[in-house]
C-alpha positions in Angstrom: 122.7 76.9 80.9 122.7 73.3 80.0 119.2 72.8 81.3 118.0 75.7 79.1 119.9 74.4 76.2 118.1 71.1 76.6 114.8 72.6 77.1 115.2 74.5 73.8 115.7 71.2 72.0 112.8 69.4 73.8 110.1 72.0 74.0 109.5 72.3 70.2 109.0 68.5 70.1 106.6 68.2 72.8 104.7 71.6 73.2 102.6 71.3 70.1 101.1 67.9 71.3 100.4 68.9 75.0 96.7 68.9 75.8 94.9 72.3 75.7 93.7 71.9 79.2 97.3 71.9 80.6 98.3 75.3 81.6 101.4 75.1 83.7 104.7 76.6 82.6 103.6 76.7 78.9 103.9 79.6 76.4 100.8 81.9 76.4 99.3 80.1 79.2 99.1 80.8 82.9 97.1 80.5 86.1 94.6 83.1 84.7 93.9 80.9 81.6 93.4 77.8 83.9 90.9 79.7 85.9 89.1 80.9 82.8 88.7 77.3 81.5 87.6 76.0 85.0 85.0 78.8 85.0 83.7 77.8 81.5 83.3 74.1 82.8 81.3 75.3 85.8 79.1 77.5 83.8 78.2 74.6 81.6 76.8 72.8 84.7 79.9 70.8 85.9 79.6 72.1 89.5 81.3 69.3 91.3 85.2 68.9 91.3 87.5 66.0 91.7 90.4 67.9 93.3 93.6 65.5 92.9 96.9 66.3 94.5 99.9 64.1 93.5 101.9 63.5 96.6 105.5 64.8 96.3 105.2 64.7 92.6 108.5 66.4 91.7 110.3 64.1 94.3 108.7 61.0 93.1 108.9 60.9 89.3 110.0 57.6 88.1 113.2 58.2 86.1 112.8 55.0 83.8 109.4 55.9 82.8 110.3 59.6 82.2 113.4 58.6 80.1 111.2 56.1 78.1 108.7 59.0 77.2 111.5 61.2 76.2 113.3 58.6 74.1 110.0 58.2 71.9 111.0 61.6 70.2 114.7 61.9 70.9 117.0 59.5 68.9 120.3 61.2 70.0 121.8 58.9 72.6 124.2 61.7 73.7 121.3 63.9 74.6 119.5 61.0 76.4 122.6 60.4 78.4 122.9 64.1 79.3 119.2 64.2 80.4 119.7 61.1 82.5 122.9 62.5 84.2 120.9 65.7 85.1 118.1 63.7 86.7 120.6 61.7 88.9 122.8 64.8 89.7 123.6 64.9 93.4 121.9 67.4 95.6 124.1 69.5 97.9 122.4 70.1 101.3 123.0 73.3 103.3 125.4 71.3 105.5 127.5 70.3 102.5 126.3 66.8 102.3 125.9 65.4 98.7 122.7 63.3 98.3 122.2 61.1 95.2 118.7 61.1 93.7 117.2 57.9 92.2 113.8 59.3 91.4 112.3 62.8 91.1 113.2 65.8 88.9 115.5 68.6 89.9 113.4 71.7 90.9 114.4 75.4 90.3 115.8 74.8 86.8 114.2 75.7 83.5 114.0 72.0 82.4 112.0 70.5 85.4 108.6 72.2 84.5 109.0 70.7 80.9 109.8 67.2 82.2 106.8 67.3 84.5 104.4 68.2 81.7 105.9 65.3 79.8 105.1 63.0 82.6 101.8 64.3 83.3 100.9 64.4 79.5 100.0 60.8 79.7 97.4 61.6 82.4 96.1 64.4 80.2 95.6 62.2 77.2 93.9 59.4 79.4 91.5 62.0 80.8 90.7 63.2 77.2 90.2 59.7 76.0 87.6 59.1 78.8 85.9 62.3 77.8 86.5 64.1 81.2 86.5 68.0 81.5 89.6 68.9 83.5 92.1 71.7 84.1 95.8 70.9 85.1 98.4 73.3 86.1 101.6 71.4 86.9 100.8 68.8 89.4 97.3 70.4 90.4 94.6 68.7 88.6 90.9 69.4 88.8 88.4 67.2 87.1 84.8 68.6 86.6 81.7 66.5 86.8 77.8 67.0 87.2 77.2 64.9 90.5 79.1 63.8 93.5 78.6 60.3 92.6 80.2 60.6 89.2 83.2 62.4 91.2 83.6 59.4 93.6 83.8 57.1 90.5 86.3 59.4 88.8 88.3 59.9 91.8 88.7 56.0 92.3 89.4 55.2 88.7 91.9 58.1 88.1 93.8 57.4 91.2 94.3 53.8 90.1 95.6 55.0 86.8 98.0 57.3 88.5 99.4 54.7 90.9 99.5 51.8 88.5 100.4 53.5 85.2 102.3 56.5 86.3 103.8 54.9 89.5 102.8 58.0 91.6 100.6 58.3 94.6 97.6 60.4 95.1 97.6 62.4 98.5 94.3 61.2 100.0 94.3 64.0 102.6 94.5 66.7 100.3 92.5 65.2 97.5 88.6 65.4 97.6 85.2 65.5 95.7 83.3 68.7 96.5 81.6 71.5 95.3 83.7 73.9 93.3 83.2 76.8 95.8 84.5 74.7 98.6 87.9 74.0 97.0 90.7 76.4 96.2 92.7 76.1 93.0 95.8 78.2 92.3 94.8 80.7 95.1 91.2 81.1 93.9 87.7 79.6 94.4 85.1 79.5 91.6 81.6 79.2 92.9 78.1 79.5 91.5 76.1 82.3 93.2 72.4 82.2 94.0 71.5 83.8 90.7 73.3 81.1 88.7 76.3 83.3 87.7 79.9 82.0 88.4 82.2 84.3 90.5 86.0 84.0 90.9 87.0 84.7 94.6 90.0 84.5 96.8 90.6 81.4 98.5 90.8 81.4 102.4 94.5 80.7 102.2 95.0 83.6 99.9 93.3 86.0 102.3 95.3 84.8 105.2 98.6 85.0 103.3 98.0 88.7 102.1 97.0 89.8 105.7 100.3 88.1 106.9 102.3 89.7 104.1 101.1 93.2 105.1 102.0 92.5 108.9 105.4 91.4 107.9 105.8 94.7 105.8 104.4 97.0 108.4 106.2 96.1 111.6 105.3 98.5 114.6 109.0 99.2 115.1 109.5 100.3 111.5 112.7 102.4 111.5 112.3 104.6 108.3 109.6 107.1 107.1 106.1 106.3 106.7 106.5 107.3 103.1 109.1 104.5 102.6 106.7 102.0 104.2 103.8 103.1 102.0 106.2 102.7 98.8 107.2 99.2 100.0 103.6 98.1 100.5 102.5 99.7 97.1 105.2 97.6 95.2 103.9 94.4 96.9 100.2 95.2 96.2 100.7 96.1 92.5 102.2 92.6 91.9 99.6 91.1 94.2 96.7 92.8 92.2 98.3 91.8 88.9 97.7 88.1 89.9 94.6 88.3 92.0 92.9 91.1 90.0 90.7 88.8 88.1 88.6 88.3 91.1 85.1 89.7 90.6 83.2 89.3 93.9 85.7 90.6 96.6 84.7 94.2 97.1 84.1 93.7 100.8 87.4 92.0 101.1 89.4 94.7 99.4 87.8 97.4 101.6 88.6 95.4 104.7 92.1 95.0 103.3 92.6 98.7 102.8 91.3 99.4 106.3 93.7 96.9 107.7 96.6 98.6 106.0 95.6 102.0 107.2 95.4 100.6 110.8 99.1 99.2 110.4 100.2 102.4 109.2 98.7 104.5 112.1 100.1 102.0 114.5 103.6 102.7 113.1 103.1 106.4 113.6 101.8 106.0 117.1 105.0 104.0 118.1 107.3 106.4 116.4 105.7 109.2 118.4 105.4 107.3 121.7 107.8 109.6 123.5 106.0 112.8 122.3 107.8 115.8 120.7 110.4 117.9 122.4 109.2 120.7 124.6 107.6 123.6 122.7 107.2 121.6 119.4 103.7 120.6 118.4 102.7 120.5 122.1 99.8 118.2 123.0 100.5 115.7 120.3 99.9 112.5 122.3 96.7 113.9 123.7 95.4 114.7 120.2 96.2 111.1 119.0 94.4 109.6 121.9 91.4 111.8 121.4 91.3 111.0 117.7 91.4 107.2 118.4 88.6 107.6 120.8 86.5 109.7 118.4 87.0 107.1 115.6 86.1 104.2 117.8 83.0 105.9 119.0 81.9 106.7 115.4 82.4 103.0 114.3 80.4 101.7 117.2 77.5 104.0 116.3 77.5 102.4 112.8 77.3 98.8 114.4 73.8 98.3 113.1 74.3 99.7 109.6 74.3 97.3 106.6 77.6 95.5 106.2 78.5 97.4 102.7 77.6 100.8 104.3 79.8 100.0 107.3 82.8 99.1 105.0 82.6 102.2 103.2 82.1 104.4 106.2 85.0 102.7 108.0 87.3 103.1 105.0 86.5 106.9 104.9 87.1 107.3 108.6 90.5 105.4 108.1 91.4 107.9 105.2 90.5 110.8 107.5 92.6 109.5 110.3 95.7 108.6 108.3 95.5 112.2 106.7 95.3 113.6 110.3 98.4 111.8 111.5 100.3 112.6 108.4 99.6 116.3 108.8 100.8 116.2 112.5 104.1 114.5 111.2 104.6 117.2 108.8 104.0 119.9 111.5 106.4 118.1 113.7 109.1 117.9 110.9 108.8 121.7 110.1 108.8 122.7 113.8 111.9 120.7 114.3 113.5 122.0 111.2 
């Protein structure tokens, strides 16, 4: 509550002067607005990106520099003392040990994003003064240039500014100069297609995470009904699509993900029916399942030489038929046992 009250005082003083290319934790701005601006820069011919990652930013913010920045617009000494006390507040570890902090900003509270933007606004203003096109979201900063050579120059000069002026360190392992389509930014990739148009795609890391999340939510030993599992997946997917729905070149990925989910659901049913139904109820169910799996596998093998788009569509339809088939068997089993 104290942090929220402090934020309510500081934000009106700083928010109007933040640079428009800063999108992190600001009113009416989000990851989507950051990607939109990045796309605009790329469409204007700035197809190389200087992807800069500040090493352990929230843990390495210099307290004296931060307080000096805040004091330029806050004259109330009591408020300055309160902010300083919050910065140096001890952290309680899981084992109960109290650790004092001499640098960095406390994470998880409503005040830390604003303090982070106050620190990095100095970087934003410097980049704007140099005439660079950039997009920043919290401590993720992408600078867009026309050539690789220009990118290398910008990387060297801006890294020097961050280390000498801000007293922070650029993570050399995670930072790089490359084509925009080769780097991920906020879970997305923005690349230029062969026709010259830009596309917003999922990053490789985002694809891996969604598959891992689906696996976690569809364990083979699922102990509830299939309907409960589907409701749980749908709730997650609605939120996921709300964030990643701005992608415009991932039709194949979405079809493959749909097929992956259906396979996981079928696996749950197969495990639940492993022992087969009681005598006289839906007799022959295990044999029917094996027969169906063989039939589906044979049909998919026969489409191996089809174009990729056709194969994805065909596989999705087959998966839909298979899931419907298994659900009908489940309904028959329930009605028979009732």
